[in-house]
Every structure is written in structure tokens, then in C-alpha cells.
C-alpha positions in Angstrom: 34.4 -30.4 -8.6 30.7 -29.6 -8.7 29.8 -26.5 -6.7 27.1 -24.0 -6.0 27.0 -21.1 -8.4 24.7 -18.7 -6.6 21.7 -18.2 -4.4 18.7 -20.0 -5.9 16.1 -18.6 -3.5 15.5 -17.2 0.0 12.5 -18.6 1.9 11.2 -17.1 5.1 8.2 -17.9 7.3 5.6 -15.2 7.7 2.5 -14.7 9.8 0.6 -13.4 6.6 2.7 -14.5 3.5 0.4 -12.9 1.0 0.3 -9.5 2.7 4.1 -9.6 3.4 4.8 -10.4 -0.2 2.6 -7.5 -1.4 4.5 -5.2 1.0 7.8 -6.2 -0.6 6.4 -5.7 -4.1 4.8 -2.4 -3.3 7.6 -0.8 -1.3 10.8 -2.3 -2.7 9.6 -2.8 -6.3 10.3 -6.5 -6.3 9.2 -8.3 -9.4 6.3 -10.7 -8.9 6.3 -13.7 -11.2 3.2 -15.3 -12.7 3.4 -18.2 -10.4 3.3 -15.9 -7.3 6.9 -15.9 -6.2 9.2 -12.8 -6.2 11.8 -13.6 -8.8 14.8 -11.6 -10.0 15.7 -12.7 -13.5 17.6 -11.3 -16.5 20.3 -8.6 -16.9 18.7 -6.1 -14.5 19.3 -8.5 -11.6 23.0 -9.1 -12.4 25.4 -8.2 -9.6 27.2 -9.6 -6.7 25.5 -11.8 -4.1 27.1 -12.2 -0.7 26.6 -15.3 1.5 28.2 -14.8 4.9 27.8 -16.0 8.5 27.7 -13.8 11.6 28.3 -14.7 15.3 25.2 -16.0 17.0 25.2 -13.0 19.4 25.5 -10.3 16.7 23.4 -7.2 16.9 23.8 -6.5 13.2 20.4 -7.9 12.5 18.8 -5.6 15.0 17.3 -6.3 18.4 15.5 -9.4 19.1 15.6 -13.0 17.9 15.9 -12.5 14.2 18.1 -15.3 12.8 18.7 -14.0 9.3 18.6 -10.8 7.3 18.0 -10.2 3.6 20.2 -7.6 1.8 18.7 -6.1 -1.3 20.9 -4.3 -3.9 19.2 -1.0 -4.8 19.7 1.5 -7.6 19.1 4.8 -5.8 19.3 4.7 -2.0 18.3 8.2 -1.4 15.2 8.1 -3.6 14.2 4.7 -2.2 14.5 5.9 1.4 12.4 9.0 0.6 9.7 6.8 -0.9 9.8 4.4 2.0 9.6 7.4 4.5 6.6 8.8 2.6 4.9 5.4 2.9 5.5 5.3 6.7 8.0 2.4 6.6 10.2 2.1 9.7 13.7 3.3 8.7 16.9 3.0 10.8 18.5 6.5 10.9 22.0 4.8 10.7 23.8 4.9 7.4 27.1 3.4 6.4 29.3 4.3 3.5 32.2 2.1 2.4 34.4 1.9 -0.7 32.1 -0.8 -2.0 28.8 1.0 -1.5 26.2 2.6 0.8 24.1 0.8 3.4 20.8 1.5 5.1 18.3 -0.6 7.1 14.5 -0.8 7.3 11.9 -3.1 8.8 9.0 -4.9 7.1 5.6 -5.0 8.7 6.4 -8.3 10.6 9.5 -6.7 12.2 12.2 -8.3 10.0 15.2 -6.0 9.6 16.2 -5.6 6.0 19.6 -4.3 4.7 19.6 -2.1 1.6 22.9 -1.8 -0.4 23.7 0.5 -3.2 26.9 -0.8 -4.7 29.3 1.8 -6.2 
């Protein structure tokens, strides 16, 4: 049977796409491809990708009408959160630790809640 083998892309609407993309590149170190999209490619990007559904009334994505949330795998949660704090990024004080990794949450400049995950 033919099947999907991974996430090919995540596409979100933005009030100012260029500025928001620059924020992600600057603050999360996301790689910008020559054609202008953020692209993870090669062995550094290898790892688990989770696709899951939540109840429509979940508060896991934060307060408000946000319908989706991006989870980024990170290599050093504590160092990244320190960098983000120094840059004035809004950071949720909540942290979760599970047998499969550490979790933290931040917001981008347009108010989108983002989950950060450092796998063990």
C-alpha cells in the first residue's frame, strides 16, 4: 500500500510573512534555503516527527483561537531558552520533563504558541 512517509512541509498564514520568517531564522536558528523557505535537510535534521490531533477545546496550544502548533526539536533547551530570554522573546514559565524528553513553550511575534522539545 502506498503511504505518507513524513511531513513534507508546514505552511502557516502570517500578517507579515517576511518578518515572521526572519524571526524564526534569528531566534531559533532555522535554516533558510536559497529559494526563501525554511528547510530542514540532511543528517542534522534526522529524528522523530510526531503528527497528532487534539480535542477542539484543548488549552494545550495556549489561550485564544490558535488551531495548530509547531513543535521544534532542539539540541540544548536550557541554552536556547537563555538566548530567547536575552532577546526578549515571550517564554512560558511552565516546563515538562518526560522519559522521552524536555518540553518548553514560547510565542512568536504574531502570538503563535510554539512547543520546544529536547529529546533524550
